[in-house]
Phi, psi and omega in degrees: 000125181265153180249122179251132176256132177272133177280135175285136177274124180281135178273122178278130180235152181235131180258131180228167182230136179296136182288335181264309186268342184080003182293137179262145177212163184243133177239153178265355176239151178283133181280142180287322180228082188293339180283346179260004181285139179234148173285164179300318180300314180297320180297314182288332174293324179280333184232069181293339176291339179265004181289099182250020178293148177297158185298327180294325179291317180293323176298319179298325180275356178079027181260155174297136183273345178252142177293140179279141179264122179270137181244000000 
């Protein structure tokens, strides 16, 4: 009776850094344009009108839950 060992497959990860905030994050796929990657925080800072996160998430992050009206 032979003993076969199965090799564990290693998961390849890629470390990137947000170009605006400097925040580091890990992806499991290689990015096509790593210099253009933004963190979620940086994206919503640049596009506050697209911020569709639920109020509970905004509350946890310490953000205002109602949109500010610009005059």
